C-alpha positions in Angstrom: 157.2 150.3 140.0 154.7 148.3 142.0 155.0 144.5 142.2 152.1 142.2 142.7 154.4 140.1 144.7 152.4 136.9 145.3 151.4 136.8 141.6 155.1 137.0 140.7 156.5 134.5 143.1 153.7 132.1 142.2 154.8 132.4 138.5 158.4 132.0 139.6 157.5 128.9 141.5 156.1 127.2 138.4 158.6 128.7 136.1 161.8 127.6 137.9 162.4 123.9 138.5 161.8 122.6 142.0 165.2 121.0 141.8 166.6 124.4 142.7 167.1 123.8 146.4 168.8 125.1 149.5 171.8 123.2 151.0 169.4 121.3 153.3 167.3 120.2 150.3 164.4 122.7 150.8 163.1 124.0 147.5 163.9 127.7 146.9 162.8 128.0 143.3 160.2 130.7 144.1 162.7 132.7 146.1 165.4 132.6 143.5 163.0 133.1 140.6 161.6 136.2 142.2 165.0 137.7 142.9 166.0 137.1 139.2 162.8 138.7 138.1 163.3 141.8 140.2 166.9 142.1 139.0 165.7 141.9 135.4 163.0 144.5 136.0 165.4 147.0 137.6 168.0 146.4 134.9 165.6 146.7 132.0 163.0 149.2 133.2 165.1 151.5 135.5 162.5 152.3 138.1 163.2 155.2 140.4 161.4 153.4 143.2 160.0 150.0 143.8 157.5 148.5 146.2 156.8 144.8 146.8 153.0 144.9 147.5 151.9 142.1 149.7 148.7 140.0 150.3 148.1 140.4 154.0 144.7 138.8 153.3 144.2 137.1 150.0 140.5 136.5 150.6 139.2 139.4 152.7 136.1 138.7 154.7 134.4 141.9 153.6 134.6 140.7 150.0 133.4 137.2 150.9 130.4 138.6 152.7 129.4 140.4 149.5 130.0 137.4 147.2 130.4 134.2 149.2 131.8 132.4 146.2 134.8 134.8 146.0 137.9 132.6 145.7 136.0 129.8 147.5 137.3 127.2 145.2 140.9 128.0 146.2 140.0 127.2 149.8 138.4 123.9 148.7 141.5 123.1 146.7 143.6 123.3 149.9 141.5 120.5 151.5 142.0 116.8 150.5 138.8 115.4 148.8 138.4 112.6 151.4 140.2 110.4 153.9 142.0 108.4 151.3 143.0 111.5 149.2 146.6 112.0 148.5 147.8 115.3 150.0 150.2 117.1 147.6 153.1 118.6 149.5 153.0 122.3 149.6 156.5 123.5 148.8 155.6 127.1 148.0 154.2 128.4 151.3 157.4 127.7 153.3 159.3 129.9 150.8 157.1 133.0 151.4 158.7 133.9 154.8 162.1 133.5 153.2 161.1 135.9 150.4 159.9 138.4 153.1 163.2 138.1 155.0 165.4 138.5 151.9 163.5 141.5 150.6 163.7 143.2 154.0 167.5 142.5 154.3 168.1 143.8 150.8 166.1 146.9 151.6 163.2 146.6 149.1 160.0 148.0 150.6 157.3 145.5 151.4 153.9 147.0 152.0 150.6 145.4 152.9 147.5 146.2 154.9 145.5 144.0 157.3 142.2 142.9 155.6 143.3 143.8 152.1 144.9 142.2 149.1 148.0 143.3 147.3 145.7 144.6 144.6 144.2 147.1 147.1 147.7 148.2 148.1 148.6 148.7 144.4 145.4 150.6 143.8 146.0 153.0 146.8 149.7 153.6 145.9 148.7 154.2 142.2 146.1 156.7 143.3 148.6 158.6 145.4 151.4 158.5 142.8 152.6 161.8 141.5 154.6 160.2 138.6 154.2 157.4 136.1 153.6 154.0 137.5 154.5 150.5 136.1 152.4 147.8 137.8 154.0 144.3 137.4 151.4 141.6 137.7 150.0 138.4 136.3 146.5 139.4 137.5 144.2 140.9 134.8 142.1 142.6 137.6 144.7 145.3 137.7 144.1 146.3 134.1 141.4 148.6 135.6 144.2 150.9 136.9 145.6 151.6 133.4 145.5 155.3 132.7 147.3 157.0 129.9 146.8 160.5 131.3 148.6 159.5 134.5 151.2 157.2 132.8 149.9 154.1 134.6 150.7 150.9 132.7 150.6 147.1 133.5 153.6 144.9 132.7 152.1 141.4 132.3 154.2 138.3 132.3 153.2 136.0 129.5 155.9 133.3 129.7 157.0 132.5 133.2 158.6 135.7 134.4 160.9 136.2 131.4 158.6 137.9 128.8 156.4 140.9 129.5 153.5 142.3 127.6 153.1 146.1 128.2 149.5 147.2 128.5 148.7 150.9 128.1 145.3 152.3 127.1 145.8 151.5 123.4 146.8 147.9 124.0 143.9 147.4 126.5 141.4 148.7 124.0 142.8 146.7 121.2 142.5 143.4 123.2 139.4 144.0 125.3 137.6 146.9 123.7 137.5 149.0 126.9 139.8 151.4 128.6 141.1 151.0 132.2 138.1 152.6 133.8 135.8 150.2 132.0 137.8 147.0 132.7 136.3 146.4 136.1 132.8 146.5 134.6 133.8 144.2 131.9 135.3 141.8 134.4 132.2 141.7 136.6 129.8 141.2 133.7 132.0 138.5 132.1 132.7 136.8 135.4 136.0 135.1 136.4 136.0 131.5 137.5 139.5 131.9 138.9 138.1 134.4 141.4 134.8 132.8 141.9 132.9 135.6 140.2 129.8 134.2 138.4 129.3 137.1 136.1 126.0 137.5 134.2 124.8 134.3 132.5 125.0 134.6 128.7 127.1 137.7 128.7 130.7 136.9 127.8 133.7 139.1 127.2 132.8 140.3 123.7 129.1 141.0 124.5 130.1 142.9 127.7 132.6 145.0 125.7 129.9 145.9 123.1 127.4 146.8 125.9 130.0 149.0 127.6 130.9 150.7 124.3 127.3 151.5 123.6 126.1 152.5 127.1 129.3 153.7 128.8 129.4 151.8 132.1 127.5 149.3 134.2 125.1 151.9 135.4 124.4 152.9 131.8 123.8 149.3 130.9 121.3 148.7 133.8 119.5 151.9 132.9 119.2 150.8 129.3 118.0 147.4 130.4 115.0 149.1 132.1 114.2 151.1 128.9 111.9 149.2 126.6 113.1 151.3 123.7 116.8 150.5 124.1 118.7 148.1 121.8 119.3 145.6 124.6 117.8 142.2 123.5 115.0 140.6 125.5 117.4 137.8 126.5 120.0 140.2 127.8 117.4 142.3 129.6 116.1 139.1 131.4 119.6 138.0 132.3 120.6 141.4 133.6 117.4 141.6 135.7 118.1 138.1 137.2 121.7 139.2 138.0 120.6 142.4 139.8 121.5 141.1 143.3 125.0 140.1 142.1 125.5 143.4 140.1 124.6 145.4 143.2 127.6 144.1 145.1 130.1 143.0 142.4 131.5 146.5 141.8 132.8 146.8 145.4 134.3 143.3 145.2 135.9 143.7 141.8 137.2 147.3 141.9 140.4 147.6 143.8 140.5 149.9 146.8 142.2 153.3 146.4 142.3 154.8 149.8 143.3 152.2 152.4 145.6 153.1 155.3 149.2 152.0 154.7 152.3 152.1 157.0 155.1 154.5 156.3 157.8 153.1 154.1 160.8 154.1 151.9 160.2 153.1 148.3 163.7 154.2 147.1 165.7 151.3 145.7 168.9 150.7 147.7 172.3 150.6 146.0 173.6 148.2 148.6 172.0 145.8 151.1 170.3 147.5 154.0 171.2 144.6 156.4 174.3 142.9 154.9 175.1 140.6 157.7 171.5 139.3 157.9 171.5 138.9 154.1 174.8 137.0 154.1 173.3 134.6 156.6 170.1 134.1 154.5 172.2 133.6 151.4 174.2 130.9 153.0 171.3 129.1 154.7 169.1 129.1 151.6 171.7 128.8 148.9 170.6 132.0 147.0 173.9 132.1 145.1 173.8 133.8 141.7 170.2 135.0 142.0 171.0 137.3 144.9 174.3 138.3 143.5 172.6 139.4 140.2 170.1 141.5 142.1 172.8 143.2 144.3 175.0 143.9 141.3 172.1 145.5 139.4 171.3 147.7 142.4 175.0 148.6 142.8 175.2 149.6 139.1 172.6 152.3 139.7 175.2 154.2 141.8 177.8 154.2 139.0 
């Protein structure tokens, strides 16, 4: 089981009230929400191993150089609009180091790579896996890794972190009309405002799916666009031609990496805390209470 950790603690942050606080008044809703989510995943899904995949760089420069708009709006959102703008307090970022410390003390593997996003860590670990993989993420980009032949699924939270939709190849084709291998091409054609990907003007999700069904992949679509006898409409042909510079670089940006260097780690789930004294101190300082207890009990149950 591979966790898209930032996606999950972001959802936990918005799914658990900010009134959940440490003894000193610091919000710990993302911390406790994530711990509860991991406990539920282990209890319900029984993974043999689990890795918390981390964003060491959520906006890698090599992706920005290819598409400057990549996640650019998220940077802008962090800057107040003007000298009189009201700055909204950031109560999530201070919780991230706490999450790191707690996962380390419990003994849950955290893995990241400099210059890469958690998606790339997940892509690499999925490519190396010799057994079925469940990817837990609220990011649709990872649908591209779904592979029935290898048993790769995505568990997608649809309500906070409490309800999961399970996407295998059949579910993906039913919703989007493509398989995992085709999802990246669908995404780059359609575009994604949340990631700053412009897509091809006039080609939405349904049109992209129909083009991929007919021509196989992006390369097939572009070849057909240059063939006057193909069924691609004049308007689509024009828009694809205009988008050529974008389409030349978008695949590298949208497709997750599958061969990055990663540190050695132990993905086995512990049955007891790896660093109990450190964990006790963290639990007391941050008031982790029942959330941490539930996770530790679920882990201990695996030994029985």
